[in-house]
C-alpha positions as a printed Julia matrix, in Angstrom:
707×3 Matrix{Float64}:
 299.27  -13.58  217.79
 301.64  -13.83  215.38
 305.18  -12.7   215.61
 307.3   -11.86  218.62
 307.83   -8.23  217.28
 308.04   -4.82  219.43
 304.39   -4.71  220.16
 303.03   -8.33  220.87
 305.56   -8.58  223.12
 303.8    -5.51  224.9
 300.71   -7.52  225.03
 302.15  -10.62  226.63
 303.6    -8.22  229.41
 300.09   -7.38  230.17
 299.04  -10.82  230.14
 301.62  -11.43  232.87
 299.91   -8.98  235.49
 296.1    -9.24  233.87
 294.02  -12.32  233.28
 291.15  -12.5   231.83
 288.86  -15.45  232.31
 288.35  -17.59  229.95
 290.88  -16.19  227.4
 293.44  -18.5   225.62
 296.22  -16.81  224.23
 298.75  -18.59  221.37
 301.85  -16.6   220.04
 303.28  -18.27  217.08
 307.02  -17.42  216.03
 309.81  -18.95  214.24
 312.29  -18.07  216.78
 312.41  -18.66  220.79
 313.75  -15.34  220.93
 313.19  -11.7   219.8
 316.21   -9.78  218.63
 315.71   -5.82  220.1
 316.38   -3.9   216.87
 317.51   -0.99  218.64
 320.72   -2.99  220.36
 321.73   -4.96  217.68
 324.15   -2.78  216.36
 325.64   -2.83  219.9
 325.33   -6.49  219.39
 327.15   -6.33  216.07
 330.33   -4.35  217.61
 330.0    -6.31  220.99
 328.95   -3.96  223.52
 326.06   -5.97  223.94
 325.75  -10.05  224.49
 322.69  -12.37  222.77
 321.15  -12.41  225.7
 321.31   -8.81  226.56
 319.57   -8.29  223.23
 317.05  -10.75  223.07
 313.53  -11.21  224.59
 312.95  -14.82  225.29
 309.68  -15.33  224.39
 308.77  -19.08  225.64
 309.57  -18.0   229.03
 307.23  -14.48  228.38
 304.82  -16.53  227.19
 305.16  -18.99  230.98
 304.68  -15.72  233.09
 302.02  -14.48  230.73
 300.04  -17.57  230.83
 300.3   -18.24  227.12
 300.96  -21.16  224.94
 304.37  -20.94  222.69
 303.97  -22.51  219.36
 307.65  -22.38  217.63
 306.35  -22.5   213.69
 305.95  -20.3   210.76
 302.61  -19.19  209.43
 302.24  -20.11  205.6
 298.71  -18.9   204.88
 295.78  -16.98  206.38
 292.07  -17.74  206.07
 290.61  -14.68  207.67
 287.35  -15.2   206.23
 287.27  -18.52  208.27
 289.64  -17.19  211.07
 292.2   -20.07  210.36
 295.84  -20.11  209.99
 297.86  -22.65  208.45
 301.22  -23.44  209.66
 304.35  -25.06  207.96
 305.12  -27.61  210.2
 302.13  -27.91  212.66
 298.2   -28.33  212.29
 296.09  -25.41  212.01
 294.74  -23.11  214.58
 291.52  -21.23  214.58
 291.5   -17.83  216.47
 288.67  -15.41  217.19
 290.98  -12.51  217.52
 294.23  -11.98  215.8
 297.41   -9.82  216.33
 299.79   -9.57  213.36
 303.23   -8.19  214.57
 305.74  -10.12  211.86
 307.58   -7.41  211.27
 308.9    -7.31  207.65
 311.52   -8.79  205.2
 314.24   -6.83  202.89
 312.89   -5.36  199.84
 314.54   -7.23  196.94
 312.14   -5.67  194.17
 314.48   -4.83  191.11
 316.95   -6.37  192.39
 318.11  -10.1   190.42
 320.07  -11.73  193.33
 322.19  -14.92  192.25
 322.34  -17.82  194.14
 326.03  -17.36  194.03
 326.1   -14.17  195.68
 327.06  -13.24  199.21
 323.92  -11.31  199.93
 323.0   -10.97  203.01
 319.35   -9.42  204.49
 319.08   -6.46  206.92
 315.46   -7.5   207.33
 314.36   -9.24  209.5
 316.84   -8.04  212.28
 316.95  -11.63  213.81
 318.14  -13.18  210.23
 321.43  -10.68  210.03
 322.23  -11.61  213.62
 322.08  -15.28  212.79
 324.17  -14.92  209.94
 326.76  -12.64  211.71
 329.12  -15.7   211.9
 328.72  -16.88  208.08
 329.84  -12.8   207.73
 332.72  -13.46  209.81
 334.36  -16.63  207.9
 333.84  -14.6   204.61
 335.92  -11.34  206.22
 337.9   -13.93  208.33
 341.76  -13.03  207.86
 341.49  -11.18  204.83
 341.1    -7.31  203.84
 337.4    -7.04  202.56
 335.24   -4.59  200.28
 331.5    -4.89  202.06
 328.66   -3.18  200.02
 325.66   -2.15  201.6
 322.9    -1.26  199.74
 320.48    1.54  200.97
 321.11    4.92  201.79
 319.03    5.59  205.07
 320.09    6.25  208.67
 320.17    2.19  209.37
 322.91    1.78  206.7
 325.61    4.37  208.37
 324.74    2.47  211.89
 325.35   -0.37  210.39
 328.54    0.39  208.6
 329.79    2.06  211.84
 329.29   -1.06  213.73
 330.97   -3.52  211.68
 333.58   -0.95  211.61
 333.78   -1.5   215.47
 333.32   -5.13  215.03
 336.73   -6.22  212.55
 338.8    -2.8   213.49
 341.09   -3.56  210.69
 341.11   -3.33  206.75
 337.31   -3.3   205.62
 336.44   -0.73  203.46
 332.57   -0.07  202.96
 331.03    1.9   200.81
 327.13    2.64  201.16
 324.98    2.81  197.72
 321.33    3.85  197.57
 318.97    5.55  195.14
 318.9     8.27  197.97
 321.09    9.13  200.66
 320.1    10.3   203.96
 316.69   11.33  202.77
 314.49   11.17  206.19
 312.28   14.12  206.72
 313.03   13.62  210.62
 316.72   14.04  210.22
 318.06   17.97  210.99
 320.56   19.29  208.09
 323.0    19.39  211.27
 322.71   15.53  211.69
 323.38   15.38  208.14
 326.31   17.22  208.15
 327.58   15.1   211.15
 327.05   11.82  209.84
 328.87   12.98  206.52
 331.44   14.01  208.6
 332.04   11.14  210.54
 331.7     8.32  208.33
 334.18   10.12  205.83
 336.43    9.84  208.85
 335.97    6.21  208.98
 336.85    5.86  205.71
 333.24    5.1   204.37
 332.45    6.0   201.1
 329.23    6.98  199.09
 327.67    5.86  195.71
 324.3     7.46  194.4
 323.28    5.02  192.43
 320.75    1.95  191.92
 321.62   -1.72  192.47
 319.89   -4.04  189.74
 321.41   -7.22  190.23
 323.83   -9.0   192.99
 326.79  -11.64  191.97
 329.29  -13.66  194.29
 332.2   -10.83  193.55
 330.55   -7.71  192.15
 327.02   -5.59  191.93
 325.57   -4.16  188.58
 324.03   -0.22  188.65
 321.26    0.69  187.02
 323.86    2.93  184.84
 325.78   -0.23  183.88
 328.47    0.71  186.43
 330.48   -2.77  187.63
 331.47   -2.7   191.67
 333.53   -5.51  193.27
 332.99   -6.69  196.25
 333.46   -9.6   198.92
 329.9    -9.57  199.97
 327.09   -7.2   200.44
 324.44   -6.02  202.84
 321.02   -5.58  201.88
 319.37   -2.62  203.67
 317.12   -1.19  201.3
 313.91   -0.84  202.76
 310.67   -3.1   204.05
 308.01   -5.26  202.46
 305.94   -7.67  204.06
 306.0   -11.46  204.12
 304.09  -13.43  201.07
 302.03  -15.29  202.89
 300.8   -11.75  204.55
 300.66  -10.2   200.76
 298.75  -12.76  199.6
 295.9   -12.33  202.12
 292.63  -10.48  201.7
 293.37   -8.09  204.11
 293.78   -4.89  202.54
 296.72   -2.85  201.54
 298.09    0.17  201.06
 299.54    1.64  197.85
 302.84    0.28  199.26
 301.7    -3.01  199.5
 301.43   -3.17  203.42
 298.45   -3.93  205.89
 296.44   -0.76  205.87
 294.9    -0.42  209.56
 292.42    2.23  211.09
 293.56    4.53  213.83
 292.86    1.64  216.39
 295.31   -0.77  214.62
 292.49   -2.82  213.38
 292.53   -3.93  209.83
 290.46   -2.1   207.29
 288.55   -4.99  206.04
 288.49   -7.03  209.22
 288.05   -5.87  212.55
 289.03   -9.52  214.21
 292.61   -8.63  213.16
 294.96   -6.33  214.84
 298.38   -5.15  212.92
 301.1    -3.67  213.92
 304.76   -2.62  213.33
 306.56   -2.48  209.9
 303.89   -4.55  208.69
 300.89   -2.1   208.79
 300.87    1.07  207.5
 297.66    3.89  209.24
 295.34    4.78  206.85
 296.15    8.62  205.83
 298.54    8.58  208.01
 302.29    7.27  206.57
 304.88    7.16  209.05
 308.4     5.88  208.17
 309.05    2.01  209.42
 310.56    2.11  212.71
 311.35    0.11  215.94
 309.95    2.91  217.7
 306.65    3.06  216.09
 306.42   -0.53  216.76
 307.21   -0.03  220.31
 304.73    2.8   220.8
 302.01    1.24  219.25
 302.64   -1.87  221.31
 301.27    0.42  224.05
 298.15    1.22  222.08
 297.89   -2.32  220.88
 297.74   -4.04  224.54
 294.79   -1.75  225.99
 293.19   -1.86  222.52
 293.08   -5.82  222.49
 291.84   -5.75  226.46
 289.22   -3.35  225.7
 288.03   -5.19  222.56
 287.79   -8.27  224.92
 285.72   -6.57  227.52
 283.55   -4.72  225.26
 285.13   -1.28  225.56
 285.86    1.6   223.33
 289.05    1.34  221.81
 291.62    4.25  222.04
 293.69    5.72  218.99
 297.07    5.6   218.26
 298.37    8.9   217.52
 301.72    8.55  215.75
 304.21   11.12  216.86
 305.56   13.52  213.62
 309.16   13.24  214.7
 311.14   10.91  217.14
 314.8    10.73  218.79
 317.24    9.06  216.95
 320.44    7.96  218.55
 322.45    6.56  216.23
 326.09    4.45  217.95
 328.96    6.22  215.86
 332.67    4.89  217.29
 333.34    3.86  220.57
 331.22    5.17  223.57
 329.88    8.07  221.11
 326.04    8.52  219.99
 324.67   11.03  217.52
 321.55   12.43  219.11
 318.74   13.97  216.44
 315.5    15.68  217.77
 313.49   18.09  215.41
 316.07   20.75  215.22
 318.64   19.6   217.68
 321.71   17.37  217.0
 324.39   16.36  219.4
 327.97   13.91  219.05
 328.86   13.41  222.48
 329.49   10.42  224.75
 326.58   11.01  227.23
 324.69   10.67  223.89
 325.79    7.21  223.78
 325.11    6.75  227.55
 321.64    7.95  227.37
 321.1     5.18  224.22
 322.33    2.72  226.51
 320.03    3.81  229.57
 316.59    4.12  227.25
 317.6     0.46  225.16
 318.53   -1.35  228.45
 315.27   -0.13  230.07
 313.27   -1.28  227.02
 314.8    -4.79  227.16
 314.82   -4.86  231.01
 310.7    -4.82  230.96
 310.78   -8.67  229.68
 313.34   -9.85  231.89
 311.8   -11.35  234.92
 313.36  -12.33  238.3
 313.72  -15.63  239.93
 311.11  -16.99  242.32
 308.85  -13.71  242.07
 305.06  -14.13  241.18
 303.8   -10.77  240.0
 300.18   -9.7   241.35
 297.8   -10.33  238.88
 294.01   -7.94  238.11
 291.51  -10.26  236.88
 289.4    -9.0   234.1
 286.24  -10.94  232.25
 285.51  -10.9   228.97
 282.5    -9.51  227.6
 280.87  -12.76  226.89
 282.23  -15.03  229.33
 279.91  -17.71  230.69
 279.46  -17.52  234.72
 280.15  -21.52  235.27
 279.85  -21.32  239.27
 281.08  -25.13  239.25
 283.01  -26.88  236.75
 281.38  -30.7   236.52
 283.23  -33.4   236.99
 282.96  -37.46  236.46
 281.07  -38.25  232.51
 279.76  -34.54  233.22
 283.39  -32.97  232.56
 283.89  -34.57  229.01
 284.47  -32.37  225.95
 281.99  -32.08  223.55
 280.44  -34.84  221.17
 280.83  -32.03  218.24
 284.74  -31.5   219.04
 285.1   -35.55  219.52
 283.33  -36.25  216.04
 285.05  -33.29  213.77
 288.06  -35.11  214.61
 287.68  -38.51  214.47
 285.89  -38.04  211.14
 289.28  -35.61  209.74
 290.93  -38.65  211.01
 288.83  -41.43  209.33
 288.83  -43.19  212.75
 286.15  -44.83  214.5
 283.17  -42.99  213.01
 280.53  -45.32  214.99
 282.15  -44.18  218.13
 282.41  -47.73  219.4
 282.99  -48.49  223.05
 285.84  -50.67  222.6
 288.26  -52.05  220.08
 289.21  -55.56  219.23
 292.77  -56.29  219.09
 294.36  -59.19  217.09
 297.57  -60.63  218.17
 299.59  -63.38  217.35
 301.17  -64.1   220.91
 298.87  -64.88  223.87
 301.33  -62.25  226.13
 301.0   -58.66  226.38
 302.96  -56.34  227.87
 300.92  -53.32  229.31
 301.67  -50.16  230.81
 300.07  -46.8   231.95
 301.41  -43.06  232.37
 300.35  -39.87  232.83
 302.14  -36.61  232.5
 300.94  -32.93  233.17
 300.94  -30.32  230.61
 304.18  -27.74  230.86
 302.99  -24.24  230.83
 303.38  -22.38  227.59
 304.85  -25.81  226.18
 303.27  -26.31  222.67
 300.79  -29.19  222.82
 301.87  -30.91  219.58
 305.45  -31.15  221.49
 303.81  -32.19  224.38
 301.92  -34.77  222.78
 305.18  -36.05  221.12
 306.86  -36.31  224.69
 304.11  -37.81  226.51
 303.88  -40.95  224.23
 308.27  -41.31  224.39
 307.39  -40.91  228.22
 304.98  -43.92  228.0
 306.93  -45.93  225.35
 309.79  -46.32  227.95
 307.72  -48.7   229.83
 307.61  -50.81  227.63
 311.05  -50.9   225.89
 312.38  -51.47  229.36
 310.5   -54.41  229.64
 311.96  -55.65  226.34
 309.01  -55.05  223.89
 307.4   -53.03  221.34
 304.55  -50.8   221.17
 301.38  -52.53  219.44
 298.19  -50.61  220.15
 297.68  -47.35  222.36
 294.84  -45.64  224.57
 294.66  -42.16  224.87
 292.75  -40.18  227.99
 293.34  -36.24  227.58
 292.86  -33.77  229.7
 291.81  -30.44  227.94
 291.28  -27.2   230.01
 288.09  -25.79  230.26
 287.21  -24.55  227.22
 284.7   -24.37  224.02
 285.05  -24.52  220.48
 288.27  -23.43  218.67
 290.19  -23.99  221.75
 288.95  -27.42  222.82
 289.41  -28.52  218.96
 293.17  -26.87  219.1
 294.39  -28.67  222.6
 292.63  -31.95  221.06
 293.93  -31.96  217.52
 297.61  -30.5   218.92
 298.12  -33.34  221.66
 296.91  -36.14  219.22
 298.91  -35.35  216.18
 301.56  -35.37  218.37
 300.88  -38.5   220.0
 300.43  -39.7   216.15
 303.93  -38.07  214.89
 305.28  -41.02  217.19
 302.82  -43.59  217.31
 303.27  -44.06  213.03
 307.46  -44.63  213.42
 306.38  -47.41  215.71
 303.73  -48.88  213.7
 301.26  -48.78  216.69
 297.09  -48.02  216.39
 295.26  -45.85  218.55
 292.78  -47.77  219.43
 290.61  -46.42  222.11
 290.45  -43.14  224.0
 288.72  -40.62  226.19
 288.86  -36.68  226.6
 287.69  -34.72  229.45
 287.85  -31.15  230.74
 290.11  -30.09  233.64
 291.98  -27.77  235.67
 294.81  -29.69  235.08
 295.46  -30.41  231.13
 297.72  -33.5   230.43
 298.11  -37.15  229.05
 296.9   -40.11  230.09
 298.45  -43.29  227.98
 297.63  -46.88  228.3
 299.75  -48.9   225.81
 299.94  -52.46  225.01
 303.09  -54.06  223.61
 304.53  -57.61  222.57
 308.18  -58.74  223.35
 310.49  -62.03  221.92
 312.23  -62.28  225.3
 310.96  -60.63  228.78
 313.15  -58.25  230.69
 313.5   -58.26  234.41
 315.1   -56.32  237.06
 316.59  -59.67  238.78
 318.62  -59.97  235.89
 321.5   -58.12  236.16
 325.25  -59.58  235.92
 328.14  -59.05  238.23
 330.89  -57.21  236.04
 327.99  -56.2   233.43
 328.73  -52.75  232.52
 325.63  -49.67  233.37
 325.08  -47.21  230.63
 322.47  -44.05  230.09
 321.12  -44.07  226.85
 321.3   -40.44  227.34
 321.82  -37.24  229.85
 319.51  -36.74  232.94
 318.32  -33.45  234.16
 314.98  -32.91  233.02
 313.17  -32.36  236.43
 315.53  -29.6   237.97
 316.23  -27.75  234.4
 312.16  -27.51  234.1
 312.12  -25.97  238.3
 314.84  -23.35  237.26
 313.45  -22.54  233.75
 309.74  -21.57  235.07
 311.36  -20.01  238.07
 312.56  -17.6   235.75
 316.18  -18.3   236.66
 318.89  -16.19  234.94
 320.69  -19.25  234.92
 318.95  -20.93  231.82
 319.05  -19.18  228.86
 316.3   -19.3   226.01
 319.06  -21.57  224.11
 319.33  -23.87  227.32
 315.5   -24.23  227.33
 315.83  -24.81  223.38
 318.21  -28.0   224.42
 316.01  -29.28  226.78
 313.17  -29.72  224.85
 315.21  -31.28  221.91
 316.2   -33.84  224.56
 312.8   -34.15  226.04
 311.41  -35.03  222.1
 314.34  -37.74  221.49
 313.36  -41.2   222.3
 314.66  -44.61  223.16
 313.56  -47.1   220.74
 316.62  -46.9   218.66
 319.05  -47.6   222.19
 316.47  -49.97  222.94
 316.75  -52.2   219.8
 321.05  -51.71  219.68
 320.68  -53.13  223.6
 318.75  -55.88  222.55
 321.05  -56.97  219.69
 323.76  -57.05  222.61
 322.12  -59.27  224.54
 321.49  -56.58  227.42
 320.09  -58.47  230.82
 318.35  -55.35  231.88
 316.84  -52.24  230.55
 314.72  -49.98  232.91
 313.84  -46.55  232.46
 314.54  -43.79  234.72
 311.37  -41.88  235.39
 309.78  -39.67  238.19
 311.51  -41.5   240.96
 314.98  -40.92  239.48
 318.15  -42.57  238.87
 319.09  -43.84  242.55
 315.28  -45.26  242.56
 315.46  -47.49  239.38
 319.03  -48.36  239.87
 318.85  -49.68  243.61
 315.36  -51.35  242.37
 317.63  -53.4   240.07
 320.31  -54.13  242.42
 318.0   -55.59  245.46
 316.54  -57.63  242.87
 319.7   -59.35  241.39
 321.33  -59.06  244.91
 324.29  -57.09  243.8
 325.65  -53.09  244.14
 326.36  -50.25  242.07
 329.58  -49.24  241.53
 329.17  -45.61  239.47
 330.5   -42.27  238.94
 328.95  -39.04  238.1
 330.0   -36.06  236.31
 329.14  -33.49  233.42
 328.57  -36.2   231.01
 325.54  -37.17  232.96
 324.12  -33.66  232.65
 322.01  -32.52  229.66
 323.37  -28.64  230.75
 326.67  -28.59  232.44
 326.21  -26.05  234.54
 326.33  -27.44  238.06
 325.34  -24.65  239.5
 321.57  -24.94  238.42
 321.75  -28.72  239.9
 322.59  -27.49  242.92
 320.36  -24.3   243.1
 317.19  -26.0   242.37
 315.14  -28.93  242.71
 311.61  -30.3   241.19
 308.83  -30.8   243.69
 309.52  -34.39  243.63
 312.9   -34.35  244.56
 312.48  -34.62  248.13
 310.34  -37.4   248.06
 313.09  -39.41  245.61
 315.77  -38.47  248.21
 314.19  -39.8   251.39
 313.06  -43.11  250.03
 316.39  -43.62  248.2
 319.15  -41.54  250.75
 319.69  -44.59  252.61
 321.09  -46.88  249.59
 323.32  -44.68  248.77
 327.03  -44.25  249.24
 328.36  -40.65  248.42
 330.51  -38.05  249.23
 328.48  -34.98  250.86
 331.32  -32.92  248.89
 330.25  -34.08  245.41
 328.27  -31.35  243.35
 326.45  -34.01  241.3
 324.78  -35.72  244.08
 321.56  -34.15  243.48
 321.09  -35.76  239.57
 320.35  -38.87  241.98
 317.08  -37.76  243.36
 316.34  -35.53  240.11
 312.6   -36.97  238.59
 312.43  -37.28  234.9
 309.86  -36.77  232.16
 311.15  -39.05  229.25
 314.31  -39.87  230.53
 317.12  -42.37  229.75
 316.9   -46.3   229.48
 319.38  -47.63  232.11
 321.16  -50.37  230.05
 323.66  -53.3   230.75
 326.13  -54.33  228.45
 328.75  -57.33  228.93
 332.05  -55.64  229.25
 333.42  -57.49  226.31
 331.4   -55.7   224.43
 332.16  -52.24  225.51
 333.89  -51.21  222.29
 331.56  -52.42  219.67
 328.51  -51.24  221.82
 329.61  -47.93  221.96
 330.76  -47.83  218.29
 327.24  -48.93  217.09
 325.82  -46.47  219.7
 327.45  -43.83  218.08
 327.1   -44.77  214.67
 323.04  -45.07  215.15
 322.54  -42.4   216.97
 324.85  -39.88  216.67
 326.12  -39.29  219.86
 327.71  -41.43  222.73
 326.19  -43.36  225.35
 327.14  -42.42  228.86
 329.14  -44.76  230.98
 327.83  -44.79  234.68
 329.59  -47.71  236.01
 329.49  -51.62  236.81
 327.38  -54.07  238.39
 329.91  -55.53  241.79
 328.99  -58.29  244.43
 326.7   -57.06  247.23
 328.04  -54.46  249.49
 326.19  -52.81  252.72
 325.09  -49.84  250.17
 323.17  -50.74  246.82
 324.78  -47.7   244.97
 328.42  -46.6   245.65
 329.44  -43.43  243.88
 333.52  -43.58  243.73
 335.16  -40.29  242.79
């Protein structure tokens, strides 16, 4: 699935309650969130928050059992059923659903680089650019030009006037003004009357160029403005227009009544990107939503070998246009009303749609099970070596990487030292997470064991557990896992020397690392009065638990921040600590902070005096920490609680037992080096190390939390 548009999200929602045995679903989107166009005007004039108008695509994929990949498609080879991505490896598909929306039509308009021109399509781009528009308009009277004369231009104008509530002058410029066929005469009169009352001006004309401070019309008229908004219609993205999918006369992908491409029956296209053959309709979010209701059924019908249903586009549909506070204008066939109740109706419809894609915390949705048309009835999955991936998948990947073409069983490793570090670690794939990102995380998680012993990684061996699958799916997981791992191993100049791959109900990655060291660091070298630092904040365990429990306390932006910390390695922090002759380095992983720090205290015959505050957390909302626990929390708590002195009132106490994936390094630094260490750390990494406390003479409790 390409794009988190209004139609594709309907398919994902269906997958939340219906499962097809053997089906693997991937959603590719440039954004973690999908913006609902119907509520965007309300967001602009601050009636709704960003979260209220957004669909969390990562969370939707988690509940649907799908994989979410944040990237942009740059090319489609539908003859080979292959998608090329901007940053990640290509993906092959059996069935494709394109719902990418459209971009603003710039044909016939020369837009200078210095222009303050903002595109209204895709709507997510306008939402993203609102803060920049605010800065331009800030503290001064501004002239705004909206290019395009349709309903969207008027609704945008009304929203901007409500947003700024002061001296802005808005002019709508278009070749045609309110030319939509579905608008009745009374509605057009209402719109003219309202815009005139609000001081919105109209110019009938065609814009041919946009510069920094003015627009030029085809008739030679110069119109001065501080910024312009391009609301002049739609076109499809370049990669899609260059595809060999058949287009209509206006350049949109031609589809039949079943929403399938007219020249490729394995590709569904919906929303603004398509036009139904011999049945053109204006581009509209309403149309995409209605197509979604048919698309979700047709995808299932096609996969299960059933007859598809036709999409029958309506000739007219309900318009609800927000005008000014608590008022909306309703247009339906010959009916036209402007009243507060119209706004309440609009709110009710819009919130009803967006709430379909919100999830209740801790509630599992009942699921119906279906069978793929040609699925294999595998009564028992082989285990042991019988569960290995196919030889073709393995050989194809190794050949593409020019690696181990002989399929030798072992590799000879030459070293300049007789002393090697070796570590092994395993983590299971987080549901819905991009396998490429998971490859990165698994490498960094394993790397921490070598770093905490004072070493650097030289060679790695990888064992992959791929989901039970065949062909394209097996290739996808293998390539994405390995390319993610390789993207980090290159930074270490480490070599992947051997590996194993098998199929499992619990996909994951096991990495064995070999490293070398100049001076081995052990847990018995702690010194009294040395300062204790963390190389980055904690919280991966309970935050993942909260997110995948559909907690409203954790937003899509919070999850993005969590993933960024999960993908942040500790090698630079380790290097800096070595330069400051750190005696102690350990990684905080599955057993949590309390366990790892108490191990050091026991071995070094010391105690630790530490202080907990918000700086120690990835997410500063302590309500999440109090209310959510990872499955490993209780075991960590029971094994460490007797070693710790802490007030029951301390709201940060749970972080002591939270298991970490690719957690921070715990470092000891001599007190005399505090200022220089912190300065160097901030300069090299761009953020500050977290001062946790210091080592003290041995006390009754190994860890004493003050404050």
